[in-house]
C-alpha positions in Angstrom: -14.1 -2.5 21.0 -15.1 -0.1 18.3 -12.7 2.1 16.3 -14.2 5.2 17.8 -13.5 3.9 21.3 -9.9 3.2 20.3 -9.4 6.6 18.9 -10.9 8.4 21.9 -8.6 6.4 24.2 -5.6 7.7 22.3 -6.6 11.3 22.0 -4.1 13.8 23.6 -1.1 11.7 22.8 1.7 13.7 21.0 2.0 12.9 17.3 5.7 12.6 17.5 6.3 9.6 15.2 5.8 9.0 11.5 4.0 5.9 10.0 3.8 5.2 6.3 1.3 2.6 5.1 1.2 0.7 1.8 -2.3 0.4 0.5 -3.2 -2.9 -1.3 -2.8 -5.9 1.0 -2.1 -3.6 4.0 -5.2 -1.4 4.4 -7.5 -2.5 1.5 -8.2 -5.7 -0.4 -8.8 -4.8 -4.1 -7.8 -8.3 -5.4 -11.1 -8.9 -7.2 -10.9 -5.5 -9.0 -7.2 -6.1 -9.9 -7.7 -9.6 -11.3 -10.8 -8.6 -13.2 -9.0 -5.6 -14.7 -6.1 -7.7 -15.8 -8.4 -10.3 -17.3 -10.2 -7.5 -19.2 -6.9 -6.1 -20.6 -5.7 -9.5 -21.8 -9.1 -10.4 -23.2 -9.2 -7.2 -25.2 -6.0 -8.1 -27.0 -7.0 -11.7 -27.5 -4.4 -13.0 -25.2 -4.9 -15.8 -22.7 -5.3 -14.5 -19.1 -2.4 -15.6 -16.8 -3.3 -17.7 -13.7 -4.7 -15.6 -10.8 -1.9 -16.6 -8.5 0.8 -15.5 -11.0 -0.8 -12.1 -11.1 -1.2 -11.8 -7.4 2.5 -12.7 -6.9 3.3 -9.4 -8.8 1.0 -7.1 -7.0 2.9 -4.1 -5.6 4.9 -3.6 -8.8 3.9 -0.8 -11.2 1.3 -2.0 -13.7 3.5 -1.7 -16.8 6.1 -3.8 -15.1 3.5 -6.4 -14.1 2.3 -6.7 -17.6 5.8 -7.1 -18.9 6.5 -9.8 -16.3 3.3 -11.5 -17.5 4.7 -11.8 -21.0 3.5 -8.5 -22.7 6.1 -6.9 -24.9 7.6 -3.7 -23.4 6.3 -1.6 -26.3 2.8 -2.9 -25.8 2.6 -2.7 -22.0 1.1 0.8 -21.7 -1.7 -0.1 -24.1 -2.6 -2.9 -21.7 -2.3 -0.5 -18.8 -4.7 1.9 -20.5 -7.4 -0.9 -20.8 -6.7 -2.1 -17.3 -7.2 1.4 -15.9 -10.4 2.1 -17.8 -12.0 -1.1 -16.4 -10.5 -0.7 -12.9 -12.0 2.8 -12.7 -15.5 1.4 -13.3 -15.3 -1.3 -10.6 -12.7 -0.3 -8.0 -15.0 1.2 -5.3 -17.5 -1.6 -5.6 -15.0 -4.5 -5.6 -12.6 -3.2 -3.0 -13.0 -3.8 0.8 -11.3 -2.7 3.9 -9.1 -5.3 5.4 -10.1 -6.4 9.0 -9.1 -3.9 11.6 -7.6 -1.6 9.0 -9.7 1.4 10.0 -8.8 0.8 13.6 -5.2 0.6 12.7 -5.2 4.0 11.0 -7.2 5.7 13.7 -5.0 4.3 16.4 -1.8 5.3 14.6 -3.1 8.8 13.9 -3.4 9.5 17.6 0.4 9.3 18.1 1.9 9.7 14.6 1.8 11.7 11.4 0.6 9.3 8.6 1.3 8.8 5.0 0.4 6.4 2.2 3.1 5.2 -0.2 1.7 3.1 -3.0 2.3 2.0 -6.6 -1.4 2.7 -7.3 -2.1 6.1 -8.9 -2.8 8.9 -6.4 -6.1 9.5 -8.0 -7.5 6.0 -7.5 -5.9 5.8 -4.0 -7.5 9.0 -2.9 -10.9 8.0 -4.2 -10.7 4.7 -2.3 -9.5 6.3 0.9 -12.2 8.9 0.8 -14.7 6.1 0.0 -13.8 4.4 3.2 -13.6 7.7 5.1 -9.9 7.3 5.8 -8.2 10.1 3.8 -8.8 12.5 6.6 -6.2 10.7 8.7 -3.3 11.0 6.2 -1.1 14.0 5.7 0.5 12.8 2.5 -0.3 10.4 -0.3 2.5 9.4 -2.7 1.3 7.4 -5.8 2.9 6.0 -8.9 2.7 9.3 -10.9 4.3 11.3 -8.1 7.8 9.7 -8.5 10.1 8.7 -11.3 11.2 5.5 -9.5 8.6 3.5 -7.7 9.1 1.0 -4.8 11.4 -0.8 -4.1 13.4 2.3 -4.9 13.4 4.6 -1.9 12.3 7.7 -3.8 8.6 7.5 -2.9 9.5 7.0 0.8 11.9 10.0 0.7 9.2 12.1 -0.9 6.6 11.2 1.8 9.1 11.8 4.6 10.1 15.2 3.2 6.4 16.3 3.2 6.0 15.0 6.7 8.9 16.9 8.1 11.1 13.9 8.9 14.2 14.5 11.0 17.0 12.0 11.6 16.3 10.0 14.8 12.5 10.4 14.6 10.7 7.0 15.1 9.6 6.2 11.6 8.2 2.9 10.2 6.8 1.7 6.9 3.9 -0.9 7.2 3.4 -3.0 4.2 2.7 -6.5 2.9 5.4 -7.2 0.4 9.2 -7.4 0.2 9.0 -4.4 -2.1 7.7 -2.3 0.7 10.3 -3.6 3.1 13.2 -3.0 0.7 12.0 0.6 0.0 12.0 1.3 3.8 15.4 -0.4 4.2 16.9 1.7 1.4 15.4 4.9 2.9 16.9 4.1 6.3 13.6 3.7 8.2 12.0 0.8 10.1 9.8 -1.8 8.4 6.9 -3.9 9.6 5.5 -6.6 7.4 1.9 -7.6 7.7 0.3 -11.0 6.8 -2.9 -9.7 5.3 -1.6 -9.3 1.7 0.3 -11.0 -1.0 3.4 -12.5 0.8 3.9 -15.1 3.4 5.7 -14.8 6.7 8.9 -16.5 5.5 9.4 -14.1 2.6 8.7 -11.0 4.7 10.8 -12.2 7.6 13.9 -12.1 5.4 13.7 -8.3 5.0 11.4 -6.8 7.6 12.4 -5.6 11.0 9.2 -7.1 12.4 6.4 -9.3 11.0 2.9 -9.1 12.6 -0.6 -10.3 11.7 -2.1 -7.1 10.4 -1.9 -3.3 10.3 -3.6 -2.9 13.7 -0.9 -5.0 15.4 1.7 -2.9 13.5 0.2 0.3 14.8 0.2 -1.0 18.4 3.8 -2.1 18.1 5.0 1.2 16.7 3.3 3.1 19.6 5.5 1.1 22.0 8.8 1.6 20.2 
């Protein structure tokens, strides 16, 4: 069944719910671009590149925090981030792909909910990628790293997105993400959470903090419609 067919089947449904999506590992796979950009940053300072899995285990945190956890001194972290961003900007559209059924997930959810993206990526790069994949049109709000003082797992970015989406207490609202960082942000903001297994954490880790764990964003969209 094509995504267009799914969307047409859902047309006419009242958009009475709110669904927030994480980006990396939930809608897109930019692992190659991320790892390559980290390698470029470490290489530029003559420092050994950490193992790929060590880097992947930190995806979802702000870049400066990731570099610090990878052994970079706090005072030097932003210099590494600058090199990272310069390289990432040159490769991110070419080396990022949509996750399977991600477009269908967004189109399906858009028929019954107002949608937002909450990510630790910058809004600029996130918007470029969503426009590249023809998905930005479905989202009413995009909250990136530069839009808040405290990123996930702090609830501030969730609160900001909900405020722009006209959230009212009691409205069915869920955050769909692939890491415990996403789930904790949702929990602290007092909304539901659904972990997906398309990203950077396994089912056991997600199950400890998520309300539900499903295979991917499309299954999450289908579940929320029924709730």
